C-alpha positions in Angstrom: 111.5 101.4 113.4 110.3 101.1 109.8 110.6 104.2 107.6 109.2 104.5 104.1 110.0 107.7 102.0 108.8 108.6 98.5 110.4 111.1 96.3 110.4 112.3 92.7 107.0 113.8 92.3 106.4 117.1 90.6 104.8 119.0 87.7 105.0 117.5 84.2 103.2 118.4 80.9 100.8 115.9 79.5 102.7 113.3 77.5 105.7 113.7 79.7 107.5 111.4 82.2 108.5 111.1 85.8 110.3 108.5 87.9 109.2 108.1 91.5 111.5 106.5 94.1 110.8 104.9 97.4 113.3 103.9 100.1 112.4 101.6 103.0 114.5 101.0 106.0 113.9 98.9 109.1 112.7 95.9 107.2 114.5 93.1 105.3 113.6 94.7 102.0 114.0 91.8 99.7 111.6 89.7 101.9 108.6 91.7 100.9 106.5 92.6 97.9 106.1 96.4 97.4 103.2 98.4 96.0 102.5 101.8 94.6 99.1 103.4 95.3 97.6 106.7 94.3 94.8 108.9 95.5 93.3 111.8 93.6 91.0 114.4 95.2 87.5 113.0 95.7 88.5 109.5 94.7 89.4 106.3 96.7 93.0 105.2 97.1 93.8 102.7 94.5 96.6 100.1 94.1 98.1 100.7 90.7 101.1 98.4 90.7 102.8 95.7 92.8 106.1 93.9 92.5 107.1 90.7 94.3 110.1 90.5 96.7 112.5 89.3 94.0 111.3 91.7 91.4 110.5 88.8 89.1 106.7 89.4 88.9 104.7 92.6 88.4 101.1 93.6 88.3 99.5 96.8 86.9 96.1 98.3 87.0 94.4 98.7 83.7 94.6 102.5 84.0 98.5 102.5 84.0 99.3 99.3 82.1 101.6 100.0 79.2 102.6 103.4 80.5 104.1 102.8 84.0 106.8 100.4 85.0 107.5 99.2 88.5 111.0 98.0 89.5 113.2 97.6 92.5 116.8 97.5 93.5 117.1 95.3 96.6 120.7 96.1 97.1 119.6 99.8 97.6 116.4 99.1 99.4 114.7 101.1 96.8 111.5 100.8 94.8 110.8 102.8 91.6 107.9 103.8 89.4 108.7 104.9 85.9 105.7 106.9 84.6 105.5 107.6 80.9 102.8 109.2 78.8 101.3 111.0 81.7 97.8 112.4 81.1 95.4 114.6 83.0 93.8 111.6 84.7 97.1 110.8 86.5 97.5 113.7 89.0 97.3 112.4 92.5 99.3 111.7 95.6 101.4 108.6 95.1 102.2 106.3 97.9 104.7 103.5 98.4 103.9 100.7 100.7 105.4 97.4 102.1 103.3 94.4 101.7 103.2 91.7 104.3 103.9 88.9 101.9 106.6 88.0 99.4 104.1 87.8 96.5 101.6 90.2 95.1 97.9 89.5 95.1 95.2 90.9 93.0 95.3 94.6 92.8 92.7 96.2 95.1 91.5 99.6 96.4 91.5 98.0 99.8 95.1 98.2 101.1 94.7 95.7 104.0 97.7 93.6 103.2 100.2 96.4 103.4 101.8 97.2 106.7 104.0 100.3 106.2 103.4 103.4 104.2 105.2 106.5 103.1 103.9 110.0 103.3 103.3 110.3 99.6 104.7 112.4 96.8 102.5 114.7 94.6 102.2 114.3 90.9 100.7 117.1 88.9 100.1 117.1 85.1 99.6 120.2 83.0 97.9 120.3 79.5 
């Protein structure tokens, strides 16, 4: 049985930082690319970042490029998202997901190539 669990969300002031974590069990973690998604109230879920199975290639949405960094520790079956310079456009539920391939594709709001999802962790930004 596959389990995906996010953690690390919370309240932060604008300009501050958070680091999200995601653990995945029940899969051969280093065989799969991993993605971070977010969904704000009234908006579509969007893919904001992806990292390939080896952690050697990364993709970022324009909205987070330069501020967020995706990484993974395959020995710990853990995915991370370091979020810096948070602003009031970033509050959302953030989700971790397991891609069905080793490599990332173009980022998309349509998560059809991800098989397993966590329950999400809430990020709130105050100004």
